[in-house]
C-alpha positions as CSV (number, residue, x, y, z in Angstrom):
1,M,54.8,84.4,87.1
2,Q,51.6,83.2,85.4
3,A,51.0,86.8,84.1
4,V,54.5,86.8,82.6
5,A,53.9,83.4,81.0
6,D,50.6,84.6,79.6
7,K,52.2,87.8,78.2
8,L,55.0,85.8,76.5
9,G,52.5,83.1,75.3
10,V,54.4,80.3,76.9
11,D,53.7,77.8,79.6
12,R,54.4,78.9,83.2
13,K,56.8,76.0,83.5
14,A,58.9,77.5,80.7
15,V,59.2,80.7,82.7
16,N,60.0,78.9,85.9
17,H,62.7,77.0,84.1
18,H,64.6,80.3,83.6
19,V,63.4,82.3,86.6
20,S,62.7,80.6,89.9
21,D,60.7,83.3,91.6
22,R,59.2,86.8,91.5
23,E,62.3,88.5,92.9
24,S,64.6,86.8,90.3
25,L,62.3,88.0,87.6
26,L,62.3,91.6,88.9
27,R,66.0,91.5,89.2
28,L,66.3,90.4,85.5
29,V,64.0,93.2,84.5
30,A,65.9,95.7,86.5
31,L,69.2,94.5,85.0
32,D,67.7,94.9,81.6
33,A,66.6,98.4,82.3
34,F,70.1,99.2,83.7
35,S,71.8,97.7,80.7
36,Q,69.7,99.8,78.3
37,G,71.0,102.9,80.0
38,S,74.6,101.7,80.1
39,S,75.0,100.4,76.5
40,A,76.1,103.8,75.1
41,V,78.9,104.5,77.6
42,D,81.9,105.4,75.6
43,I,85.1,106.8,77.0
44,P,87.2,108.3,74.3
45,V,90.8,107.1,74.0
46,D,92.1,110.6,74.2
47,A,90.1,111.5,77.3
48,S,92.0,112.5,80.4
49,W,91.6,110.2,83.5
50,Q,89.5,113.0,85.0
51,E,87.1,113.2,82.1
52,A,87.0,109.4,81.9
53,C,85.9,109.3,85.6
54,R,83.3,112.0,85.0
55,I,81.8,110.1,82.0
56,Y,81.7,106.9,83.9
57,A,80.2,108.4,87.0
58,V,77.4,110.3,85.2
59,A,76.6,107.2,83.0
60,F,76.5,104.9,86.0
61,A,74.3,107.1,88.1
62,D,72.0,107.8,85.1
63,S,71.7,104.1,84.4
64,V,70.7,103.3,88.0
65,I,68.2,106.2,87.9
66,A,66.8,105.0,84.6
67,T,65.7,101.7,86.3
68,D,63.4,103.9,88.4
69,A,61.2,101.7,90.7
70,L,63.2,98.6,89.7
71,A,66.4,100.0,91.2
72,E,65.8,98.3,94.5
73,H,66.1,95.0,92.7
74,L,69.6,95.7,91.3
75,M,72.3,93.8,93.1
76,P,75.9,94.9,93.1
77,D,77.2,91.7,91.6
78,G,79.0,90.5,88.4
79,S,75.9,90.7,86.2
80,L,75.5,94.4,87.1
81,Y,79.1,95.4,86.8
82,A,79.6,93.5,83.6
83,Q,77.6,96.2,82.0
84,F,80.3,98.7,82.9
85,A,83.3,96.5,82.4
86,E,84.6,98.4,79.3
87,P,84.4,101.9,80.8
88,A,85.9,100.5,84.1
89,E,88.8,99.0,82.1
90,A,89.3,102.4,80.4
91,I,89.4,104.2,83.7
92,A,91.7,101.5,85.2
93,K,94.1,101.9,82.3
94,K,94.1,105.7,82.6
95,L,94.6,105.7,86.4
96,T,97.5,103.2,86.2
97,E,99.1,105.1,83.3
98,A,98.8,108.3,85.5
99,G,100.7,106.6,88.3
100,L,98.4,104.8,90.6
101,D,99.2,101.2,91.7
102,D,96.6,98.5,91.1
103,E,95.3,98.5,94.7
104,T,94.7,102.3,94.7
105,T,93.2,102.1,91.2
106,V,90.6,99.4,92.2
107,R,89.8,101.2,95.4
108,S,89.3,104.5,93.6
109,L,87.0,102.8,91.1
110,A,85.0,101.3,93.9
111,L,84.7,104.6,95.6
112,L,83.5,106.3,92.4
113,T,80.9,103.6,91.9
114,N,79.8,104.0,95.5
115,I,79.4,107.7,95.1
116,C,77.2,107.0,92.1
117,W,75.1,104.5,93.9
118,A,74.5,106.8,96.8
119,Y,73.5,109.8,94.6
120,A,71.2,107.6,92.4
121,R,69.5,106.2,95.5
122,D,68.9,109.7,96.9
123,A,67.7,111.0,93.5
124,L,65.3,108.1,93.0
125,F,63.9,108.5,96.5
126,V,63.0,112.2,96.1
127,S,61.8,111.7,92.5
128,R,59.1,109.4,93.9
129,G,57.9,112.1,96.3
130,G,60.2,111.1,99.2
131,E,61.1,113.8,101.7
132,R,64.5,115.5,101.5
133,I,65.3,114.2,104.9
134,R,68.7,115.6,105.7
135,P,67.5,119.2,106.4
136,R,64.7,117.9,108.8
137,L,67.1,115.6,110.6
138,T,69.6,118.4,111.0
139,R,66.9,120.8,112.4
140,E,65.7,118.1,114.8
141,A,69.3,117.4,116.0
142,I,70.0,121.0,116.9
143,E,66.5,122.0,118.0
144,G,66.2,123.2,121.6
145,R,69.9,123.1,122.1
146,G,70.6,126.7,121.4
147,Q,71.5,128.1,118.0
148,H,74.8,129.5,119.4
149,V,75.9,125.8,120.0
150,F,75.2,124.8,116.4
151,E,75.5,128.2,114.7
152,N,77.1,126.8,111.5
153,L,74.6,124.0,111.1
154,A,71.7,126.2,111.9
155,R,72.8,128.8,109.3
156,I,73.5,126.2,106.7
157,V,70.3,124.3,107.0
158,E,68.3,127.5,106.8
159,R,69.9,128.3,103.4
160,G,67.9,125.4,102.0
161,V,70.7,123.8,99.9
162,D,69.3,120.9,98.0
163,T,71.8,118.0,98.5
164,Y,69.7,115.7,96.4
165,D,70.1,117.6,93.1
166,R,72.5,117.0,90.2
167,R,74.9,119.6,91.6
168,Q,75.5,117.2,94.5
169,L,76.7,114.5,92.1
170,D,78.9,117.1,90.3
171,L,80.5,118.1,93.6
172,S,81.0,114.5,94.7
173,I,82.8,113.7,91.4
174,E,85.0,116.8,91.8
175,V,85.9,115.9,95.4
176,F,86.7,112.4,94.1
177,L,88.9,113.8,91.3
178,H,90.8,116.2,93.7
179,G,91.3,113.3,96.1
180,T,92.6,111.1,93.4
181,E,94.9,113.8,92.2
182,A,96.3,114.1,95.7
183,L,96.9,110.3,95.7
184,L,98.7,110.6,92.3
185,M,100.9,113.4,93.6
186,H,101.8,111.3,96.6
187,A,102.6,108.3,94.4
188,R,104.8,110.4,92.1
189,A,106.6,111.9,95.1
190,A,107.2,108.4,96.6
191,A,108.6,107.2,93.3
192,G,111.1,109.9,93.3
193,P,112.6,111.7,90.3
194,A,112.3,109.8,87.0
195,D,115.5,108.3,85.6
196,G,117.2,109.7,82.6
């Protein structure tokens, strides 16, 4: 805290007045880094709900990734989600106009955000030199148990598919979109034929 006060040219008490401890300070810096990445998120009015979700997801994941080492200090609370309130409102509007009820809309938005968090966490981990752990864990789980027992997992893990790359996020978004489309079809079927 003293180093921050020195850098700002203020008394340490002034810093402590606004920030109570080191973790709070790191959280504010992480939130600032996140908000710099999220300020340019714009969902066009004429975008489909699918395109709106894609724009939101990529921007959210990229904003978390942009915080780099500070990402561990981001907390999923109001100060974080306030940065994405406008794009989230745009998606909510598009999903409800497409036919989802409010509960399914908010649950869908939460799911999409969770997908982004998970991908960003993985991407940051490997970008810092972390091991791509899923292939090793799969090999260890099937090792010594006979390849014939786990022939599919053994074959797949040997292909070396990188489930930490950007294609993983793209696939996750597409699966989300197809699932949401199925929910929309179910909602429309339950509503019955339109009057008139």
